[in-house]
MARKOLLUM-271686 format. One record per residue (C-alpha): x, y, z; residue in one letter. Coordinates in steps of 0.001 Angstrom, whole numbers, padded with zeros to 6 digits, always signed. Layout:
N
XYZA/...
// end
This chain:
539
+031853+012798+010691X/+035486+012656+011855X/+034928+009239+013488X/+034309+007600+010083X/+037337+005813+008579X/+036777+006237+004857X/+039388+003586+004048X/+037424+000926+005943X/+033807+002114+005586X/+031137+001630+002975X/+031565+005371+002269X/+035225+004937+001384X/+034378+001939-000813X/+031747+003996-002687X/+034030+006978-003230X/+037129+005004-004188X/+035213+002985-006789X/+033103+005854-008141X/+029907+003879-007531X/+026938+004940-009677X/+023193+004759-009051X/+020741+002703-011087X/+020388+005767-013338X/+024091+005907-014014X/+024647+008990-011850X/+027633+009067-009524X/+026737+008628-005844X/+027552+011912-004101X/+027102+013357-000651X/+027378+017083-001228X/+023653+017316-001899X/+022909+014256+000245X/+024963+015223+003279X/+022145+014055+005553X/+022739+010478+004276X/+026384+010303+005397X/+025698+009059+008910X/+022951+006579+007919X/+025290+005170+005237X/+028029+004627+007799X/+025741+003267+010537X/+025950-000525+011018X/+024034-000637+014299X/+021966-003818+014424X/+018553-002161+015034X/+017496+000796+012898X/+014212+002457+011940X/+013892+005216+009357X/+010669+007169+008855X/+011187+008926+005568X/+009737+010908+002700X/+009922+009731-000920X/+012733+010346-003413X/+015657+010969-001082X/+017996+008156-002179X/+017259+005603+000529X/+016837+002598-001785X/+020287+003295-003277X/+021697+003355+000255X/+020065+000023+001124X/+021210-001752-002043X/+024835-000642-001660X/+024977-001473+002038X/+023686-005005+001419X/+026339-005601-001260X/+029026-004212+001034X/+027740-006282+003959X/+028021-009514+001973X/+031436-008704+000529X/+033211-007215+003545X/+031187-008115+006659X/+030412-011751+005854X/+026648-011245+006219X/+023735-013118+004682X/+020771-010836+004057X/+017025-011105+003483X/+015714-008033+001683X/+011937-007798+002182X/+009494-005891+000005X/+005715-005885+000495X/+004830-008313-002324X/+006477-010683-004777X/+005381-008332-007578X/+007364-005583-005857X/+010413-007857-005913X/+009985-008347-009664X/+009816-004575-010152X/+012565-003613-007709X/+015349-006051-008579X/+015526-005584-012375X/+014967-001813-012332X/+017198-000905-009386X/+019466-003725-008241X/+020347-005151-011656X/+020840-001699-013177X/+023307-000817-010409X/+025259-004003-011085X/+025333-003185-014807X/+026465+000401-014170X/+029298-000580-011796X/+032103-002950-012873X/+033161-003389-009231X/+029691-004803-008448X/+029620-006942-011583X/+032857-008610-010450X/+031536-009206-006948X/+028080-010578-007748X/+028074-014188-009047X/+024347-014664-009724X/+023643-011252-011190X/+020778-012387-013442X/+018635-013974-010708X/+015670-011919-009510X/+015174-013509-006104X/+018798-013838-004991X/+022306-012471-005471X/+025529-014189-004374X/+028806-012578-003319X/+031445-015086-002248X/+029699-017603+000003X/+027003-015135+001095X/+023568-014415-000331X/+020926-011717-000539X/+017413-013161-000839X/+014731-010799-002135X/+011368-011769-000692X/+007783-010547-000401X/+005848-010461+002856X/+002486-011865+001782X/+003442-015537+001829X/+004551-017365+004972X/+006457-020189+003246X/+009244-017935+001936X/+009765-016503+005408X/+011025-019779+006887X/+013356-021009+004149X/+016633-019175+004801X/+018799-018156+007734X/+019980-014563+007826X/+022283-012120+009597X/+020537-008949+008424X/+016895-008428+007501X/+015928-005267+005662X/+012243-004359+005604X/+011749-001943+002711X/+008357-000170+002670X/+007594-001692+006047X/+004201+000014+006311X/+002900-001749+003198X/+004150-005141+004403X/+002322-007937+006188X/+003541-007548+009754X/+002778-011177+010657X/+005166-012358+007948X/+007749-009734+008924X/+007736-011271+012396X/+008332-014701+010854X/+011353-013340+008999X/+012761-012170+012327X/+012922-015819+013414X/+015519-016458+010673X/+018055-014373+012630X/+018300-016646+015656X/+021579-018316+014664X/+023285-015042+013772X/+025612-013122+016076X/+024638-009854+014364X/+020820-010279+014240X/+020383-007059+012300X/+016962-005590+011489X/+016577-002349+009538X/+013090-000952+009044X/+012330+001923+006686X/+009212+003244+005026X/+007004+006162+004174X/+004669+006335+007211X/+001462+005402+005401X/-000335+003558+008209X/-000723+003968+011966X/+001353+001705+014166X/+003932+001029+011453X/+007251+002785+010945X/+006014+005690+013060X/+005739+003309+016041X/+009228+001920+015373X/+010616+005443+015208X/+008886+006370+018468X/+010639+003391+020128X/+014042+004508+018821X/+016514+007141+019984X/+014714+009521+017540X/+017541+011238+015682X/+016755+014663+014209X/+018690+016471+011469X/+019749+019663+013205X/+020901+022631+011133X/+022242+026002+012282X/+021078+029399+011031X/+024127+031316+009743X/+022555+034605+010906X/+021555+033926+014510X/+023287+030557+015172X/+019998+028965+016256X/+019915+025152+015965X/+016678+023667+014664X/+015149+020602+013045X/+013534+021595+009756X/+009753+021783+010046X/+007499+022744+007139X/+005074+024641+009361X/+007848+026632+011068X/+010523+026982+008379X/+008563+028019+005272X/+007713+031670+004571X/+004756+031302+002203X/+004659+035000+001370X/+008267+035138+000159X/+008415+031454-000867X/+011686+030894+000982X/+013035+028822+003864X/+013305+030855+007052X/+014853+030444+010480X/+012400+029501+013210X/+014083+031950+015587X/+015137+035104+013705X/+012716+034621+010755X/+015486+035475+008300X/+016005+033476+005119X/+017950+030220+005343X/+020321+029691+002436X/+021023+026334+000761X/+024241+025866+002731X/+022345+026347+006001X/+020017+023497+005035X/+022680+021309+003441X/+025019+021020+006417X/+023784+019606+009704X/+024214+016771+012159X/+022051+013998+013540X/+021189+014503+017229X/+019479+011756+019238X/+016559+012763+021434X/+016971+009639+023619X/+020609+008554+023663X/+020223+005345+025668X/+017605+003621+023525X/+018748+000506+021681X/+017195+001211+018284X/+018693+003993+016148X/+016001+006044+014445X/+016058+008619+011647X/+013329+010951+010399X/+013983+012288+006897X/+011862+014834+005040X/+012293+016709+001778X/+013159+019966+003525X/+016622+018442+004069X/+017184+018166+000309X/+018887+021335-001015X/+017383+020796-004466X/+013789+021067-003169X/+012642+024701-003091X/+010128+026275-000752X/+007945+027098-003761X/+007828+023401-004727X/+006769+022396-001225X/+003992+024991-001074X/+002758+023868-004490X/+002666+020237-003329X/+000768+021153-000176X/-001827+023002-002247X/-002257+020383-004978X/-001873+017034-003215X/-004020+015418-000566X/-002996+016029+003065X/-002135+012353+003432X/+000146+012385+000387X/+001845+015591+001508X/+002466+014330+005032X/+003517+010777+004099X/+005539+011336+000917X/+006896+014871+001333X/+007194+015445+005076X/+007798+011812+006030X/+005133+012039+008730X/+002055+009923+009519X/-001300+011477+008736X/-004506+010101+010190X/-007974+011543+009706X/-010866+010441+011853X/-012320+008461+008934X/-009076+006625+008187X/-008700+004332+011158X/-010844+002360+013580X/-009670+001952+017153X/-011247+000460+020252X/-012619+003819+021337X/-014586+004137+018119X/-016009+000635+018561X/-016741+001354+022234X/-018914+004362+021409X/-021108+002094+019262X/-021823-000456+022017X/-025307-000255+023536X/-026609-002197+026521X/-029982-002788+024798X/-031522-006237+024500X/-031733-007607+020977X/-034744-009691+019916X/-032557-011472+017341X/-035275-011306+014669X/-034995-010125+011045X/-031336-011034+011064X/-028415-010623+008684X/-025034-012338+008604X/-021741-011597+006842X/-019088-014306+006402X/-015462-013924+005345X/-013798-017060+004006X/-010244-018086+004861X/-008236-021294+004794X/-010276-023772+006849X/-011833-020957+008831X/-014727-018535+008605X/-015187-015203+010366X/-018788-014111+010779X/-020829-011150+012025X/-024528-011539+012904X/-027044-008860+013775X/-030087-006908+012670X/-031228-003308+012432X/-031065-003039+016228X/-027360-003919+016172X/-024691-006601+015849X/-025141-009218+018555X/-022589-011922+017685X/-019145-012135+016081X/-017022-015239+015893X/-014751-017673+014097X/-015553-021142+012757X/-012555-023449+012311X/-011933-027051+011315X/-012735-029362+008410X/-016550-029072+008686X/-016798-025299+008603X/-019699-025236+006143X/-021794-027599+008236X/-021184-025373+011264X/-022119-022306+009222X/-025388-023917+008161X/-026165-024462+011828X/-025802-020685+012275X/-028144-020134+009306X/-030700-022487+010850X/-030349-020889+014290X/-030675-017225+013245X/-032357-017583+009814X/-030437-014565+008476X/-030099-013065+005057X/-026467-014082+004496X/-023701-012696+002296X/-020552-014823+001994X/-017165-014078+000498X/-017191-015549-003036X/-013508-016437-002902X/-011365-018432-002443X/-013708-021380-001795X/-016382-022083-004467X/-018551-024082-002031X/-020927-021237-001076X/-021906-020357-004656X/-022119-023998-005755X/-023975-025394-002757X/-025386-022761-000391X/-026734-020210-002884X/-028936-022794-004692X/-029975-024457-001425X/-030972-021196+000285X/-032367-019300-002683X/-032983-015587-001973X/-031421-016027+001458X/-027731-016744+000826X/-025640-014643-001563X/-021977-014550-002509X/-020095-011273-002801X/-017565-010214-005408X/-015486-007093-004777X/-015618-005200-008040X/-014743-001587-008792X/-017246+000052-011130X/-017248+003827-011470X/-020561+003632-013362X/-022429+001861-010559X/-025178+004155-009250X/-025629+002378-005922X/-023001+001160-003471X/-024409-002396-003612X/-025444-004154-006824X/-027519-007331-006613X/-027113-009747-009517X/-030025-010519-011807X/-030981-013413-014083X/-027984-015759-014457X/-026136-013715-011822X/-028918-014087-009275X/-027410-014957-005902X/-024412-012738-006584X/-023793-009303-005092X/-021181-006755-006162X/-019625-003876-004263X/-016603-001592-004435X/-014302-002800-001659X/-012820+000592-000759X/-016152+002420-000817X/-017787-000219+001378X/-015032-000128+004016X/-015182+003678+004088X/-018968+003597+004460X/-018687+001290+007488X/-016181+003610+009145X/-018538+006544+008563X/-021274+004429+010192X/-019026+003865+013220X/-018238+007573+013429X/-021941+008502+013188X/-022920+005707+015628X/-025090+004027+013001X/-023643+000519+013385X/-024305-000451+017020X/-023424-003573+018977X/-026048-004766+021462X/-024934-006393+024723X/-028200-007522+026367X/-027365-005572+029521X/-023613-006113+029799X/-021482-003008+030282X/-019830-001749+027065X/-016251-001991+028387X/-016683-005567+029606X/-018400-006566+026368X/-015609-005011+024332X/-012880-006858+026235X/-014670-010221+026351X/-016308-010338+022916X/-014671-007862+020539X/-010939-007975+021262X/-010045-009888+018081X/-012668-007963+016115X/-011030-004672+017069X/-007547-005934+016204X/-008668-006713+012668X/-009964-003176+012218X/-006714-001775+013588X/-004828-003718+010919X/-006248-001677+008042X/-005135+001743+006848X/-005881+004049+003925X/-003289+005212+001451X/-003543+007750-001352X/-001704+006808-004524X/-001396+007952-008123X/-002594+005840-011035X/-000736+005657-014349X/-002533+008798-015520X/-001382+010801-012502X/-004837+010761-010876X/-005025+010318-007108X/-007089+007501-005618X/-007531+006074-002128X/-007209+002424-001235X/-007611+000467+001987X/-004711-001875+002705X/-003957-004212+005595X/-000915-005019+007679X/-002334-008127+009358X/-005551-010173+009571X/-008601-008139+008498X/-011244-010886+008204X/-013750-009216+010534X/-013527-006044+008441X/-014804-007965+005427X/-017309-009965+007478X/-018751-006621+008617X/-018877-005444+004992X/-020816-008563+003990X/-023074-008111+007020X/-023898-004566+005941X/-024767-005835+002459X/-027003-008539+003900X/-028673-006074+006269X/-029627-003847+003329X/-031773-006764+002120X/-033634-007055+005427X/-036734-004827+005828X/-036706-002588+008865X/-039399-003398+011465X/-042233-000931+011579X/-042908+001003+014770X/-044621-001154+017440X/-044221-004214+015203X/-042990-007021+017455X/-043987-010262+015733X/-042089-012958+017596X/-041811-016584+016620X/-039369-018630+018642X/-036640-020035+016404X/-037611-018145+013216X/-037050-014630+011923X/-039920-012798+010216X/-039627-011405+006700X/-042421-009451+005022X/-041117-008633+001559X/-041904-009520-002050X/-038439-011031-002345X/-038743-013048+000865X/-037433-016517+001552X/-039728-019280+000242X/-041509-021135+003014X/-039741-024376+002219X/-036404-022678+002941X/-037379-021499+006419X/-036129-023798+009184X/-038653-025906+011094X/-039466-024456+014501X/-037831-025983+017531X/-039710-028296+019875X/-040009-025682+022609X/-042135-023214+020606X/-045675-022414+021773X/-047236-022392+018279X/-047832-025406+016083X/-046157-025339+012674X/-049331-024540+010741X/-050151-021618+013030X/-046584-020321+012885X/-046626-019936+009083X/-049416-017348+009428X/-046902-014925+010860X/-044437-015273+007998X/
// end
C-alpha cells in the first residue's frame, strides 16, 4: 500500500476526519485490511463479486461523496428498485450524513431521498425497473449496487448517460445470485485474488472454504502445510491480479477474509443454510443447480422432429405494453411461439383463437380487456390467470368457480419450477414437423430461449427468518410466463386416447363435460371435406 498518498486519497480523508459508519462506528481498516485497495482504487471500470456483510455499501457511499467533493464527478447510484432506494438512502446514506459533521457540511440537499448535492455536483439514486429515470441525467460515474438483482436492460440505458464524460466510470458489485451477472463481469476482469501467506510455511494462497477449513478442529488451516492459520495470517494480504492486462479491475471477496468470522461459524452456516445461500452470501460465489436455470441445451433436448396434428390445442398469452407473447401447442408438444405487436393486438389474438381453437389462458394484468371481453365471449375456452401465493392450495392450479368462473390461480414460483422440471424430464416437447432440432432452435426459439436465460432463483429470508425461494428476472421473461399459462391451459385439455385420431380441418376436438359450447366453436373453413352439419357429429 506504499503507493497510496493518504494526504490526497479518500483513505486519508476518512482517517483525518474520523468518518463513522451509518451505525456510528468509526471506519477502520485493521479488521478490514482487504478493503484498503478497493477504497483507494479509482479505475474507471470495476467489478466486485462479493459476500454479504463485509462493508462494501459503506465504501460505495463514502467514495461517491468524495468523488463529488474532490474529483468533480456527477454520479448515478443504481439499486434494483425504487423501493430499494427508499430503504437504502434513509437507513444508510442519511444516517452517515447525520453521524459525520464533515459530510453534513458538504451535502446541501441532505433530506432528499433521490438526490444529494455537493457543490455543483449531484448523486442521483435510481432504481433499474423503469426506463424513464435512466435517460434523465448525465453522469461521470455509475454505480450498480446489487447488480444481479437489477434489470440489465435498464442498466445498459444508464450507461448511455456517460457519453459526455471524460471519466465514464462504471462500478458493478453484487452478491452473485444469478448466472451471467456479476460472475460474468468478474470473469471479464483482471480477477484479483486476496492472497495471504502462511506464517509457518510461507505458502501464498487465496482463501478457499473447501481447502482452508479443518472441520474436525474447527479452525482455518494452510492449504499446503495443513497447520492452523492465525487471525494475523488471514488479516494481512495483498490483491494479486490473475490477468494483468485486462481493462476491468475485478475483486472477489468472501467472508473467510474477515478476521471476525470464525471457522466454526462458517461450518454452522454451511450446515444450516441452503447451498445457494451459503455460496452466494457467505462465499461470494455463484451457485447453480440443474433445476435453477434454463439454457439452450435444455431446450434443445426437448425438441422432437415429430409432426404435430395441431388438434386439441392450448395457448398461453403473456400481456405487455402493446404486445403479446404467446405459446401454442398440445399434448404432443409446443408447435408455435411468437409475438403480436401493434394497436390491434387483441384482434390478432382472436385470429389465433379462431385458427387453432385452443383452450387459452391469458395474463390477467395489466390490461383488463381479456377478462372484460374475451372471457365472456369465449366461455369455458378463454381464462385469465392471477399469480397468487396460497400455502393452503392443494393443487398447483386452481380454477375459479361461481362468480370467479373464467379465472385461474397459480403460485408463480411453483409454476416456473414445475416447467423447469418438465424440461429436465423431457416432458414439455417442441415439435418441428421434420426440421432438425438445431435449425429449429436457431430459427424459431432464439428469443424464447433468451427469455428463459433471463430468470434466476434466489433464496431469501422472510421477516420470521424462514428461507424461501423466488424466481426473479434480469431482462424480458415474457415467454416464461406464456409457457406457464400454456401449461395451465393444457391441463384443461383432455389427452387423446390411444389410436384416437379424429380430424376435422380447421377445428380442434374436445370430448369433455366442460367442453366449449357449439356456438363458440369457429365455423369450418371453405376447404373442409365435411359439411357443417356432419362436422358437428365429431365434436
